[in-house]
C-alpha positions as CSV (number, residue, x, y, z in Angstrom):
1,M,80.0,-28.0,34.8
2,G,76.5,-27.0,36.0
3,L,75.0,-23.6,36.1
4,P,75.6,-21.4,38.7
5,R,72.6,-21.1,41.9
6,I,71.3,-18.1,42.3
7,T,72.2,-16.4,45.7
8,Y,70.1,-13.4,45.9
9,P,66.7,-12.1,45.3
10,I,65.3,-10.8,41.7
11,T,62.9,-8.7,41.2
12,F,60.6,-9.0,38.0
13,S,57.4,-7.7,36.7
14,G,56.5,-6.1,40.0
15,R,57.3,-9.5,41.8
16,T,60.4,-10.3,43.9
17,F,61.7,-13.8,43.9
18,S,63.2,-15.3,46.6
19,V,66.4,-17.3,46.7
20,E,64.3,-20.3,47.4
21,E,61.6,-19.5,44.5
22,L,64.5,-19.1,42.2
23,G,66.1,-22.3,43.1
24,L,62.9,-24.1,42.4
25,I,62.8,-22.5,38.7
26,Q,66.4,-23.5,38.2
27,T,65.0,-27.2,38.9
28,L,62.3,-27.1,37.0
29,T,64.0,-25.8,34.2
30,R,66.8,-28.7,34.6
31,D,64.2,-31.8,35.5
32,C,61.9,-30.6,32.8
33,A,64.3,-29.7,30.0
34,G,62.2,-31.4,27.2
35,L,59.1,-29.3,27.7
36,P,58.7,-26.5,25.3
37,R,59.1,-22.9,26.4
38,T,55.7,-21.9,26.9
39,E,54.9,-25.2,28.8
40,L,57.8,-24.3,31.4
41,A,56.2,-20.8,31.8
42,Y,52.9,-22.1,32.5
43,T,54.4,-24.7,34.9
44,L,56.5,-22.1,36.6
45,C,53.5,-19.9,37.1
46,E,51.6,-23.0,38.5
47,L,54.2,-23.8,41.0
48,L,54.9,-20.2,42.4
49,D,51.1,-19.1,42.3
50,W,52.0,-16.2,39.8
51,R,48.7,-14.7,38.5
52,R,46.8,-11.5,37.8
53,P,44.3,-10.0,39.7
54,T,41.7,-12.1,37.6
55,G,43.4,-15.2,38.8
56,K,44.8,-15.8,35.3
57,L,48.3,-17.1,35.2
58,K,51.2,-14.4,34.2
59,N,52.5,-17.0,31.6
60,H,53.8,-14.1,29.2
61,E,55.6,-12.6,32.2
62,G,56.7,-16.2,33.2
63,R,58.4,-16.7,29.7
64,L,60.1,-13.6,29.8
65,L,61.6,-14.3,33.2
66,L,62.9,-17.8,32.0
67,E,64.7,-16.1,29.1
68,A,66.1,-13.2,31.6
69,L,67.4,-15.9,33.6
70,E,69.0,-17.6,30.5
71,R,70.7,-14.7,29.3
72,K,72.2,-14.2,32.6
73,G,73.0,-18.1,32.4
74,F,71.3,-19.2,35.5
75,V,69.1,-21.6,33.1
76,A,69.3,-23.4,30.2
77,L,66.1,-23.5,28.1
78,P,65.4,-26.0,25.3
79,P,66.3,-24.2,21.9
80,L,63.8,-22.4,20.1
81,W,62.1,-23.8,16.8
82,A,63.9,-22.5,13.6
83,A,60.6,-20.2,12.9
84,Q,61.3,-18.6,16.2
85,A,65.0,-18.3,16.2
86,H,65.1,-14.9,14.5
87,R,61.5,-13.6,16.4
88,G,61.1,-10.0,16.8
89,P,57.8,-8.0,17.1
90,R,55.3,-10.3,15.3
91,T,53.7,-7.5,13.1
92,P,50.5,-8.9,11.1
93,P,50.9,-8.5,7.1
94,R,49.3,-5.6,5.7
95,S,45.6,-5.8,4.7
96,A,43.1,-4.0,2.7
97,Q,41.4,-2.8,6.2
98,G,44.6,-1.0,7.2
99,A,44.9,0.9,4.2
100,P,45.0,4.3,4.1
101,A,41.3,6.1,3.6
102,S,40.2,9.2,2.2
103,A,40.7,12.1,4.3
104,L,38.0,12.8,7.0
105,V,38.1,16.9,7.5
106,G,35.7,18.3,9.8
107,A,34.4,19.6,13.4
108,L,34.3,17.3,16.2
109,R,30.5,17.8,16.1
110,A,30.4,16.1,12.9
111,V,31.4,12.7,14.0
112,A,30.1,12.7,17.1
113,P,28.7,10.9,19.3
114,L,32.0,8.7,19.1
115,R,32.4,4.8,20.1
116,L,35.2,3.2,22.2
117,E,34.8,-0.4,21.0
118,L,37.0,-2.7,23.5
119,V,39.2,-4.7,21.0
120,P,39.1,-8.4,22.4
121,P,42.4,-10.2,23.4
122,G,43.9,-12.6,21.1
123,R,45.7,-12.3,17.5
124,T,43.2,-12.4,14.9
125,G,40.0,-10.5,13.7
126,P,39.9,-7.0,15.5
127,S,43.1,-7.5,17.3
128,R,45.0,-8.2,14.5
129,L,43.7,-5.0,12.7
130,W,44.5,-3.1,16.0
131,R,48.4,-4.4,15.6
132,E,48.5,-3.6,12.0
133,L,47.6,-0.1,12.5
134,I,49.6,0.7,15.3
135,G,52.4,-1.3,13.6
136,R,51.9,0.7,10.3
137,Y,51.3,4.1,11.7
138,H,52.4,4.9,15.0
139,Y,55.9,6.1,15.4
140,L,56.7,3.4,17.9
141,G,55.4,0.6,16.3
142,E,53.4,-2.2,17.7
143,R,55.0,-4.1,20.5
144,V,53.4,-7.0,22.9
145,P,53.1,-5.3,26.2
146,V,54.3,-6.9,29.6
147,G,51.3,-6.9,32.1
148,A,47.7,-6.1,31.6
149,T,46.7,-4.3,28.7
150,L,43.2,-3.0,27.2
151,R,42.9,-1.8,23.5
152,Y,40.2,0.4,21.7
153,F,39.0,1.2,18.2
154,V,37.3,4.7,18.0
155,R,34.5,4.9,15.4
156,S,31.9,7.5,14.7
157,A,28.0,6.1,15.7
158,R,27.3,8.0,12.4
159,A,29.5,5.9,10.2
160,P,30.7,2.9,12.1
161,E,32.3,1.2,9.6
162,Q,35.0,4.0,9.6
163,L,37.8,3.8,12.2
164,L,39.2,7.1,13.5
165,A,41.6,6.3,16.4
166,C,43.2,3.5,18.3
167,L,44.1,3.4,21.8
168,G,46.2,1.2,24.0
169,W,46.6,1.1,27.7
170,S,48.7,-1.0,29.8
171,S,50.6,-1.9,33.2
172,A,52.3,1.3,34.7
173,A,55.8,2.1,34.3
174,W,57.8,0.1,37.0
175,R,59.3,3.3,38.5
176,I,59.4,7.0,37.5
177,A,61.2,9.3,39.9
178,V,59.0,12.4,39.3
179,R,55.7,10.3,39.2
180,D,57.0,8.4,42.9
181,R,57.9,12.0,44.2
182,W,54.7,13.3,43.5
183,I,52.6,10.6,44.9
184,G,54.9,10.2,47.8
185,W,54.8,6.5,48.6
186,S,57.5,4.3,49.6
187,E,59.2,1.3,48.0
188,T,56.8,-0.9,50.0
189,Q,53.4,1.2,48.8
190,R,54.8,1.5,45.4
191,R,54.9,-2.2,44.8
192,Q,51.7,-2.5,46.4
193,A,49.6,-0.1,44.7
194,L,51.2,-0.1,41.0
195,P,48.1,-2.0,39.8
196,Y,46.1,0.9,40.4
197,V,48.1,2.9,37.8
198,V,47.6,2.3,34.2
199,N,49.6,3.7,31.3
200,N,48.4,5.1,27.9
201,S,50.9,3.3,26.1
202,R,49.5,4.1,22.4
203,F,47.6,6.6,21.1
204,L,47.1,7.0,17.2
205,I,44.6,9.1,15.4
206,L,44.7,7.7,11.8
207,P,46.7,10.0,9.7
208,W,43.9,10.7,7.5
209,V,41.7,12.0,10.2
210,H,41.9,15.5,10.7
211,V,39.1,16.5,13.3
212,P,40.2,19.6,15.8
213,D,39.8,18.5,19.8
214,L,39.2,15.0,18.8
215,A,42.5,13.6,20.8
216,S,41.5,15.7,23.8
217,H,37.7,14.4,23.8
218,L,39.0,10.9,23.6
219,L,41.2,11.0,26.5
220,A,38.1,12.4,28.5
221,R,36.1,10.0,27.3
222,C,38.4,7.1,28.0
223,A,38.9,8.3,31.9
224,R,35.3,7.7,32.2
225,Q,35.1,4.1,30.4
226,L,38.6,2.8,31.1
227,P,38.2,2.2,34.8
228,V,35.3,0.2,34.4
229,D,36.7,-2.0,31.5
230,W,39.9,-2.4,33.2
231,E,38.1,-3.4,36.7
232,T,35.5,-6.0,34.6
233,R,38.9,-7.7,33.1
234,Y,41.5,-7.0,35.6
235,G,39.5,-6.5,39.1
236,V,41.2,-3.4,39.9
237,R,39.8,-0.2,39.8
238,P,42.4,2.4,38.7
239,L,43.0,5.5,40.7
240,L,45.8,7.1,38.3
241,L,46.3,7.2,34.6
242,E,49.7,8.2,32.9
243,T,51.6,8.7,29.7
244,L,54.7,9.4,28.7
245,V,55.4,12.2,25.8
246,D,58.4,12.5,23.6
247,P,58.9,16.3,23.7
248,A,61.4,16.0,20.4
249,R,58.1,15.0,18.6
250,F,55.0,16.4,20.7
251,R,54.1,19.1,22.9
252,G,51.4,17.4,24.8
253,T,48.7,19.6,23.8
254,C,45.9,17.0,23.9
255,Y,46.9,16.0,27.2
256,R,46.8,19.5,28.7
257,A,43.5,20.1,27.1
258,A,42.1,17.0,28.9
259,N,43.3,18.4,32.1
260,W,46.4,15.9,32.7
261,L,49.0,17.4,34.8
262,C,52.6,17.5,33.4
263,L,55.1,16.4,36.3
264,G,58.2,17.0,34.7
265,P,60.4,15.0,32.6
266,T,61.8,11.5,33.4
267,V,65.5,10.7,33.7
268,G,66.2,8.8,30.6
269,R,65.4,4.9,32.0
270,G,63.6,2.6,30.1
271,R,59.8,2.6,30.9
272,M,59.9,-0.6,32.9
273,D,63.3,-0.5,34.5
274,R,64.0,-2.3,37.5
275,A,67.8,-1.9,38.1
276,N,67.7,1.7,38.4
277,V,70.3,1.9,35.8
278,L,70.5,4.8,33.0
279,T,69.8,3.2,29.4
280,G,70.5,6.4,27.2
281,A,66.8,6.3,26.6
282,A,65.8,10.3,25.9
283,P,63.8,11.8,28.8
284,K,60.2,12.1,28.2
285,L,57.4,14.3,29.8
286,L,55.3,12.6,32.3
287,Y,51.4,13.4,32.4
288,V,49.2,12.0,34.7
289,Y,45.4,12.3,35.4
290,P,44.0,11.2,38.6
291,L,40.7,9.3,38.7
292,G,39.1,11.1,41.9
293,R,40.2,13.0,44.7
294,A,42.9,12.6,47.1
295,V,44.5,10.3,44.8
296,Q,48.0,10.3,46.5
297,Q,47.0,9.5,49.5
298,R,44.7,6.8,48.4
299,L,47.8,5.4,46.5
300,C,49.8,5.4,49.5
301,T,47.3,3.4,51.4
302,A,45.8,1.1,48.9
303,P,45.8,-2.3,49.8
304,A,47.5,-5.0,47.5
305,P,44.6,-6.0,45.0
306,A,43.2,-9.4,45.9
307,P,43.2,-12.2,43.5
308,R,39.5,-13.4,42.3
309,V,38.4,-15.9,40.2
310,A,39.4,-15.8,36.7
311,L,37.2,-14.4,33.9
312,A,36.7,-16.7,30.7
313,E,38.4,-14.7,28.2
314,P,40.6,-15.7,25.1
315,S,44.8,-15.9,25.7
316,D,47.3,-13.7,24.0
317,G,49.5,-16.3,23.8
């Protein structure tokens, strides 16, 4: 018996796929069953012209879509290699670079000026170290984000060999009721303008660094530097920053000190929830930082970002 035909549109990673497009995906996976999953994802994205604003194919999201359709019984994918069958978060092995260092205690002026060093895409070198540090010392661990992402190391210009902190920024949460009410956008406006919102998904001051006011200072620095870096890589100038704070662990002090606004609690859905279903996740507090004036109105009227010629950059795999 063949696989069931998909008879309704499906929204995934910010795009709604029509019944005709989903039928094409089913045909692709049936007729090209000998291709590896990665090649199927690339082919899917080329056929449906699924790209980032830079023009680069959304191959990572394409593979996740294929695997989501497989779980629902709509497509059959080639089996994973034995080494991949039990794959989970691929945390790099521990290295001497990521080992705890001597305590750094002092005033902010003692480590200033600070440098935000952009971590290049990929899985080796600086990227591997960033992932190791987040995996070892951040309570959420290291997970590969879906969508766009930028990562930073923080160093003191006085001692550039010593790392102080790691920050990660990624595509905005798909749907957060308290944020969406605050902006006042419609469903159509949200889908169109969501790329203008960027999420602070990881913020780690290394546990041996004890510098008062460092966290709020870094958030202020990011608010100035991130929009330029994000636009350079993705072709979109952000209008709003957001983050989710677990009130059981943190008080959000550094965000408030950096003039972020607390909009209130979420309702306990996953960050990328699209089915509008409660997941049992503990509610978080949502903080936002507008990057300019009249941001709410601008998000309600912003056009969808136009694709552009892809930038030459290494693949995230």
